[in-house]
N, C-alpha and C positions, 0 to 999 in steps of 0.2 A: 544626452536623454532628460527630458521631464518627467519626473515621476507624480502619478496623482498622488496626494495625500489622502485620500478617502479610502486607499486599499491598506491590507496587511502590510506591518513591517515585522517578522518575527524578531527581530533583531531588538527593537524598541517598544514590542507590543502592538496589541489591535490598534490602529488609529480609525474611531469609531465613527460611523454614519452620523450626519448631525442635518442635513440639509437636504432636501430632495433635489433642487434645481443644481446645487452645487456639486452634488455627488456624480448626477446625470451627465455633468457638465466636465468634470474630472474623467468621467470613463470615456465619454468620446473623445476626449483629447487626447488621452492613453491610446485608443483605440486606430485614431487618424494617423499618431507617431509609428505605432505596432505596423499599420498596412504598409507604410512606407519602408520600412525596414524588411519586411517582407517581399515587396517586390523589386528592391535594390537587392536581395536573395538569389530571387527567382532566376533573373535576369532573362525575363520574357523577350521575344523579338518584338519588332513593330509590323503592323499595327495591334498584336494583341496586348503586348503590355499596356497600351495607350486606352486601350478599350475595359481592358480589367482595371485600370486606376479610376476610370470613367465611370463603371458601375458602382465602385466601390466605395467612392468617394461622393458620390450624391447627395440629396439631403433625404436620407432615410430615418425612421426612428429610432432605430438601432437596439429595437426590444430585446433580441434575443442576446446580445453582447450584457445589457443591462440587467439581463436575468441572472446570466453566469456572475457578475459583478454583485449583483443584490443577495443570491443566494451564498455567494463567499463572504460577502460582510455579515451577513445575518448568521451564518453557523460558525463563525470566527467569533462574534461577539459575545459567544458565549461564557468567556473566560472574564467574567467580570471585574475579578479582584485585578488582573492583569490588567485590564482596559483603563481602571480607576487610577490604578496605580503610576499610569503615565498620563493622566487627564493633563494635569497642568502641563505638562512638556510639549502635548499635542496643541496646545492652542498659543501657538506662537505665529508668527508672520508666515504665510504661503512660500517666498521665494525663500525664507532661510531654512523651512524644512524641507522643501525640496533638494536643497544643496546638501542637507545632512542626509537625505534619503538617497541619493543616486547612488553612493557608493553601497548604503548597506542593502539596498534593494538587488542590487547584480548578484547576489548569492543568495535571494530568497526563492528558492526554489517552488514553494506553494503560490507566494504571488506571481511569480512569472510563469507557473504552470494556469493559474487562472487567465491570466493575458493569452497565453495558448488556445486556450478552452473558448475565450471570448472572440478572439480571431477566426476559431474554426467555424463555430456556429454562424457568424455572420458570412464568411464563405460560402459555406453550404447554402443557405438561405436566399444570398444572391443570386447564386449559381441557378436556383430553382427559380426565381423571377426573370432572370436572362431567357430561360428557355420557355418559361411562361409563355412571355411576350411576343416570342417567334410567330410569322405567320401562319404556320402549321399547327399551333397552339391557340390561344387565345387574340392573336394578330392585333397587339395593341402597339400604340405609338407613344404613349406618354407613361413613366415611371418616375417616382420621385420627383417630380414635378421638371422632369427635361426628357426629350426623346429618348426611345427606349433604345438599346444599343443596335439591333439591325438596322434603325432608322439613321442613328448618329456614323455608325460604320458601313455594314454589309451584315447579310444574312449569315455567310461563313464565317467571319470574324466574330460575331455575336456568337455562336455555336460553338464555335473553338474556346470563346471567353471562360462559358458556360463550364465546359467541360475541364478547362484548366483552373478555375477556381473549386470546381470539385475537388478535384487531385489535392489541390494546396491545403483544403480544410483539413484533409486527413495527415499531410506531410508536415504541417506546422506544428503538430504536437510533440514531433521528435528534432526538428530540425534544429541545426547549429548554427543560430544565426546571432548578428550583435545586438548589445543590449539583453540578451537573456541570458539568465542563467541556463547552466547546461540541464538538459530535461531529466527530470525526476522518472525513472523507468519504471517504478511501481504506481507512482499515479498516472501516467501515461499507459502503462496499461488497461485502467482501470476505465479511464476516458474512451479508448477507443472501444472498449467493450460496450459502452455506454451508447457511444455515439454512431458507430456502425449500424446494427440494426435499426436505427430509429433514423439515420438515413434512408437506409432501405425502404423503412414504412413511410418515409413523406413522398417517394416516388410512388410507393403503390397506390398511396393516396391520391396521388396525382390523375394516374390513371382510372381511379374508381369516380372521380370528379367527372372527369370527360365522359366515360363510359354512362354518368346520369345525366347529360344535357340532355333535355327534349323529355325527360323519363317523367310522363304523369303518375306514374304508380308508386314514386319516391314515399316513404313513412320519413317519421322523425328517426327512428334507430336507425334506417339505414342511411339518413343525412348524418347521424353522428357518428357513425361506424366510418365515413368517409372522413371525416374533417378529425377525429382522434389520429389519422396517422397522417393526413394531409398538412395539417396545421399542427395539431398537438403533438405530434412526434418529435419535431425538434425544438418545442418550449419544453418539454419533458425534458430531453435530453440537457438543454441548457440548463436548468435549474439543478439538474443532478450533476454534471458537471461543474458547477460553481461548489457546490456541497462537497463533491469529492476532494477537490483541491483544498478547502478548509477544514480535510479532516473529518467531514460529518458522521456520524453514529450511524448504525444501521435504521433505531428508530428515526431518525433525522432525514435520513436517505428516504424513508416511506412516505414521511411526512411531505417532504420535499415532492416527492412522485405524485402523491394525492393531490396536493396542491396543485401541480402542474397540468395534472388532466381536467381538472375543474377550468382553471384558467387560460388552457390551451384550446378549449371548445368554447368559453364565455368569449375568447377572442375573436373566433371564427362568425358567431351570433353577431357579436358586434360590430365586424367586417361588413357584414350582410345587411345590417341596420344604415350603416353609414352610408354604402352604396346607394342607396334610394334617398339619404336626407341630407346629405350635404353636396358641394358644388365640387366641379373638376378642379378649381383653383385650389380649393379646399385640403382637398383630398390629394394632390400630386399627380394623380393617373385618372382615367376617365371615369367619371360619376355615370351611374347605370349599365356599366357594362358587363353585369350580371345578366340583367334583364335582356340585352343586346344577343348575348351569347345562350341565351335560353336555360342558364343553369338552375337548378335545385338548390333552394336558398332558404334560410328559416323564416326569412321576409315572406316568401312565398307561400310557404308552408303556414306560418302562424299568422302574418300579421306582423306592423311595423311596432305596435302597443305591445303585444303580447311577446314578439322578440325581443324587444326592449326590458322587459320584465323577466324573462329567462336568461338573458344574459347577465342580468344585476343579481340572479340568485346563483348562478354557477360564479360570480365575483366573490359573493359571499360564503360559498362553500368553499373555495381555495384559500379565503382567507381566516376562514375556522381550522382548515386541516393544519395551517403552519402554525396559527396561533397557538394551538392548543400544545405542539410540541416546543415553543419558544416558552409558553408559560411552564410546562413542566420542566425546563432547564434554567427557568429563572424566579423559582420562589413563587411559582403561580400568578407571576406576573407579566406581563406583557410591555416593551419599553413603546414608549409611543415613537419614537424615531428609530425604528427598525425598518433596516434598507429593503427587506422584500416585500413588508407591508405597506411600505412607502409607494414602492412600482405596483402594487396591485391598484392603491387608488388612485395613481397617477393614468393607469392604462384605463379604467372605469371613466375617466373623464376626458378622454383624448376625443379630437374631434377629427383624427385623421389615420 
């Protein structure tokens, strides 16, 4: 197992976030390895296994796993004394560090629970995309730059792939899998209590979104109610789950939830803008699909410029919510290299 050097290793002290690109690359690498471990464990029959691997290994942004990892890193980095004590040891060659951490992290349940949480949110999110693309829903033929599951395989296989990804999203939190430390029962219970109701809210939001198609009476409050569930619920789960794995305090969890509520809504407003301002090649999915389906969007309600300004204000609110808690725990100063703040900046600058 190759272990990302940007996560926490309790045995040697927290390994701090240094660089956004490096951190995100390390998280994606770890997630890709963990997906393969999961599918080897699950032993799904063909073509179900092929379809699941196909949709889980496409060129997605992996926003939600990055949120788990970033919240985990940000909440873990509060112990500045421990971080500084090991800073010199951390600054060594990556290959050497990986070799040292392979054995140490096998018994690091906090780190491994964050890996489980990152897998869980990506599994649930991908299931929602597979079902969202089906002919009975949005009937899309392109997702993450490749043909959708029901096009690449068939409708029945795509439907079952979504079903099994949803069940695996919960199973992975407690499964006895190679390369993972035994699951922590206390943390797993907390994760399930966060995850399950927000998974249900995501599905409810999908129904509300379908109900709102071609509805000319939708106002902003209605639209926000839809997207706080459809998009925001899983983003909220991701940040909270990362924080819980890191042992976040009650005030930290409240800050994470407030931050996630702003970012979740901002993400959807931004998606609506990108749908009409970017090309299909850039997005990796059909541009203009919202208009084709006559969906209720922030662009339709506000126009591109006002929707863009609204998204920016929501990102600012999310940044402020978590910055207050970070400053409270770091002598009223906020680190410039905080993982969660860096993720928010990265999301604001995205083009797909």
